N, C-alpha and C positions, 0 to 999 in steps of 0.2 A: 552604353546598351545595348541590345544581341545585333549582330551583321546581320538576323534575315528575319522575319515576325514567327512567330510564336516561339516555340522550346529551344531552335532547331542554331541558334547563333550560339557566340560565345558572351561568354557577360561575366563583365567588373563584377570584384563579390567586397573582396580587400585591399590595402595593400599591402606588397608582400613584409613591407620589414615590421609590418600589424602583427602577423603572422607567425605564434612560437608551437612551443608543447599545450601552450594549452586552447584546447578546443574552439575558434572562433562561429556565433554562427551570422550568417550568411543569406541571401534568399540571391535567386534564378529565376525570371520567368515564372513567377510566384507559386514557386519552389523552394523547400526551407531543409536550409540546408549546415550539418560546419565542414569548416575547415580546417587544417592543424597538418604540426608537421610533426609524424612516430618520432623523429631523432633531434635532439636542434643543428639546422643547420640543416635538415635532410630534406626530401625535397617536400611539398605539398601533397594531404593526403583533404578529398573531397567526400565527405560521408549527409543521407540521410542525415534529417535534426531527429530522430528517431532512432533509437533501441526497434528491437523486431518484438521483444521479450514479455516486457511492461507496457510499453511506445514513454521509457520513460526522456527526455528530453538530454541530446547526446557535450550540449551547449555544456552541462557538469558532471564529464569523462572524466577518464586522467587517461595520463600516456603511462602506461609500461613495459615496462623492456620491449618497445618499441611496438606497444602494440596500443587499437586503441583498449581504454576500457570501460562500461559502464558502471554508474557509484553506487547501483542498489540491489542486485549481484556476482557481478565480479567477471560481462560475459568480454571473453576481449574480444578481439576484428582488428589486424590484418588491411597492409596500404591499400587490398582491393576489394577489400571490406569484406569478404570470407572470416566467418564469426572463426576463429580456432583456438575457441578453451569455453565449456560453461561450468565452472567449478560443480556442482550441483551433479552432474552426470559422471563424478569420480576423476578420476585421472587415465580412468582406459578410454570412456566414452565422448561417442561421438558426436556434434553433434549434427543438429539435422537439413536438410540444405532449408527451406526455409530460413535458416535463422539468418544463412550472409543475406549482411545489406544493399540492397540496390546503387549502388555507385554510379552517379551520374556519368555520360559517356565519354567523357575527360576533362581533367586539370591540364590549367597549367600557368608554369609562374615567367610573365613575359612585361614586356617596360617596364617595371617598379610594380607590378597588382596584378593580383590573381586571379584570374578566370575559368569562369567555369560552361564548359558546353552542352546544359541538362539531355542533348539527343544529338543525335551524330550529325554534320556540322557540315554545309558545303563547304569551308576553308579546312586545309586542315590547324590552323593556331588561331590563334589568335590575329589581331591585324596593329598594327599599331594604332595606337587615339591622335589626334589634332591638336586633342589640349587635355583638362582635364575629362576624363569621364565620368561619365553620369552611374554611381549608384545605388540598386535597389536596397529599401531600409529593410535590415533583414526584420521578419514580420513572427510574429509567435510557432510553433513546427504544429505541421498536417493534425488534426485529425482525422482520427480514420471515419472508413463512410456510412459504418452498421452504427445498430443501435449504441444503444448509452445508457445505461440506469442511472438518471442523474434523480438532485433530490426535491425534480417537485415533481416524480410523477408521480401520477392518476393514482398507481395502484396504494404505494403506503398512507393512502388518506383511510384500506381499514387495513391498519394496522396497531398494536399499542407500541406506542414510542414514549421512554424518557425524554422526559425533559426538566427535572428538574430534581436536587439533595435533597428529603422528607424534611435535611433538619436546616434550608435555604429557606423557607416555607411557615415560618412561625406563628404559634395561635393563634386568632385575631387578625394576623395583615394578608397581604397581597404580593403577587409578585410575576414582577409581567415572561414573558418568552415569546421567543422563536418557533418555531415548526412547519415544517415548508413554503415556505413564505407568509406566512398569516402571523400578526401579536396576536400571542395570548393572552389574561389577566388571569392567572391562580389567586385563589384565596378560598383560608381556613378559616372555618369558623364550628364555634361549636361541634369540634374531636371529625371532620370532616373540609373536606379538600371539593373545592368549585372549579368553574372554569367559564372565562367570559371571552366570545362570545358559549353562548351552549354547545357540547360537547357527545358527538356519543357516548364518551362513561371520561367518570377520573375516577384512579385510583392511589393504592403505592400500596406496592411487596419493592420487597428487599434497600428498603432505607430506601427511595425514588418516588418521587409523582409520577404517575403511566399518565397521555392521555392519547384516545379514541377517536380523533376526528368525524369517523365511521363505525357504522356497526364491523372491528376489526376481524378477521380471514385467519391471523395469525396464529403460529405452533406456541404456549411460551416456554420460554427455556426453562426451564428444572435449574434451582442451583439446589445441590442434596449438603453439601458448606454448607450453607445458613443456618440451618437449623443441626448439623451439626457443634455441640458443645468444645469438639475437640479441634475445631479450628480457630484462630486466632485472627480478626479481619482490620483493616481501616482504609481508608476510602483515599483517595489520592485527588488531592487537588481537581476540578473540568478543569476541561487545558479544549484549546477553540479549534479548530484547522481548519484553513482560509481554502476551502475545496469538501468533495464529495464525500458524502461516508461510501459509497463501494467501491476505492481503492484504497482505503484506508482499513474497510472486514478484507480485506485483500491482504492487504500489508500486513495483519491480523492474523492472516492463518497460514502464516508463506514463515516455514523454517531451518529460510534460507539465507536471506538477503541482512542474520547481523550483524558477519565479520566483516558486510563490507557498512551496513547503515550504521549499526554500532560497535565500531570496531575492538575501540577502550572502555564499552561495560559492558560489555556482555564476552562472554569466552566462545573462542573459535567449535559451534557447534563441527559434532562428528556427522561423516559423513551421513548421505541422506538416502535411510535403501528405503523399500517398500513399505508401506502403512497401507493397515486392512480400512477404505474408507463400506460405510453401511449411509445406505439411502438414508433417515428416514421420517415422520408426517412435521413438514415446516422448515426440514433444513438436515441433515448429514452429522454423521460423527464417526470419529476416524483415533485409530488407535494404531500405535504402535510402540516395541521395544527395544532400545538399546544398551546399550554398557553405553557408562558413560564415567566420570572423575566425579569424587564426590567429596571435596576435600575440606566439607561442615561437619562432617559426619564425625562426630563429637570416636563413634570407636572406630578410627581411622586412628587416632593422636595413638589410644592407646593399645593398638595394633589388635581387636576382636574384630574387625571389621578389613576388607581391603581395601582399597582407595579406589578399585576402579570396580563398579556397584550397579545393578538392574535397572532402572529405570524406562516406567511407562509415561507415553504422552497419549495424552486422550481429546483431543479437541473436539467442541457442540456448538453447529452452532443451526440457529433458525431465524429464518427469515424475516423480517429483512433483514434488520443490525444490530442480532444482539449474539453472543460468543461467549465461548467458555473454554481457559485452558486450561488442561489438570495435569501435572510432574509427579509423580505417583515414585518414589524407589524405596523398592521392592524389597529391598532389605534391610535399610532399618524400620517403615513405616512414615520417611516425613514424605508430606504433603505441598507446594504448592500449589496456587490453583486462582489464576484470575478471569476477573471477567472484565469485559469488554460492551457495551451496552453508548448505541451509540442516535444523536434527538442531526436532523435532518432541517434543521434554521432557514437555511434562504439555498441558492441554489449552489455557492460559493462559497460554502460555511456549516458548519457539525459539531456542536458541543463533545462530547467526551468523557464519558463514565467507565473508569476503571476502579473496582473490589480485590484486592491483592489479598490472601484469605493462607493463613502456614496450620501447618498441625507437625511436630515436632515424630510424632509415635509413639504406641502401645505403653505406658510406663510411663512415659516423660512429658517434664514438666511441660508447658504451653508457654508455646514461645512468647519471651521476656518481651515490654513494648520495647526496648530500645533494638530490639531485633527487627521486632515493624514497622518501629522507624525508620533504621537505615536500610528494609525493603520499603517499603512505599518511599521512600528518597531515588534507590535506585532506580526502580522503576516510572518513575519521574522522569527523570533523565533520557532513560530509554523512548519515552511519552517523546519527547522534544524532542527526537532525531526524530523520530516517523516522522512527528509532523511535519520536520523543514523538505525533508525529505516530501511528503506528499504535497507542502508547498509549487516545486519545484515544479509538479507532472503536468501544470497547466492542463487537463482534460476536464471535463462539463459530467462524467461519472463513468462509469464501470463500462469496456465493453464489454455486449455482450454477445457479439455473433466469433464462432470462434477462428476465422477466417483472418480477425481480428489484430492477433496476437502470436506468441511462438511459444506454444506449449511443450516443456518436456514434466518425464514424468513428474517432477518431487510438486509439482505446479494440481497432482488430484487433486487436492481439496482445493483450487484458487476457481479448477475450470465445475466442481463440485458447485464454492458457488452459485460463477456463474447462471450453470444450470437452474439452484433454487430462488435464484431474483427471477429464471426467466416462467417456472411454477405462477411464482407469488405472484404478477403481473401479470398472468390469465387466469389468479383465483381473485384477484380485485377487479377488474373484466369482470367476471362475468356473476361479480358483484355489483356493479357497478352496471350493468347489464338487465336484475334483474328489481333493482330501487325501483 
């Protein structure tokens, strides 16, 4: 136990022999930390339990070149908690002061134990324990105190939500689904789709069944590729994430986690530069043009086009959880579009629908079935990696207070997502007051 009341004493948190170069989650005076050696056999360092960027638990971090590296975006911290590197800022970028970790007042290895003093202690070093000291059980990483947008937010009643692939509901059949903490029974009869208990409306669109519990206030996401015969599409099998939809949407809008969360499935992305972000009714759009390698272009092998080509990437978001990502190679006309649609089932469960749409470009044959199957399998693997990352996050929703996270220029879409959800929440409140 601590040598004095509150958080002003020394607290034993782990046996010294149990702490190596893999972070160990611990608690002291009701606060969550991780302890780790940044070099084999080196001294022990203690850090708060979450990365300040996207609040990823640092128990899943790694020690790389004598620093603690966050697994989501590669932010690195030295033994004093200073943020030494943010990959999305580039080699010349300087981390903002708020990126530093608020480390405890002191951490020491004494008498075979690791001790933490969260705040200034009266004693300069830990006392010798009379016996085996009591250790506070490690607790879940602390959550931010500001508002969060979770899967049971009341405003979500005023939106269209995907609840099933159309093919999952047979003619004359029924299907039970979860939405906003409730069970709904869908049925298909005489060419129409209904729901029990009754909803404001049920419809089919884009190969999905959609349900609006109350009068919807959202703006539908337009998908021009769905009516374009030059595109060939394929749905991924729906997957479920053990967490809320907001952080998932944030991940799908983020271009900087790929090298860290998907090191073997996605090629390292080029350095993130500035991109245009346009506010639109119900959400936003962002557009960025870059030069990247395009080794799958057949004209590269024949020398008709260079390996390095222009690519335009467009993200479109409509609140609450409808996203479209379109990547166009401007020299060949080849385009890949990914549609992400999220179903907030319960507070800790989100069903994910992803549609892949491919076009090879003007004058080219449609993508072969084998190509579509291969790309669907790749996106399935990418999605599974994202879900594993989300499962470790341990947050009840997406933080809406900008002071709860540290944002850098590459996070502009994430900031816009948070603002769009704030706006949607206010719109939902007005609808409820008017009802």
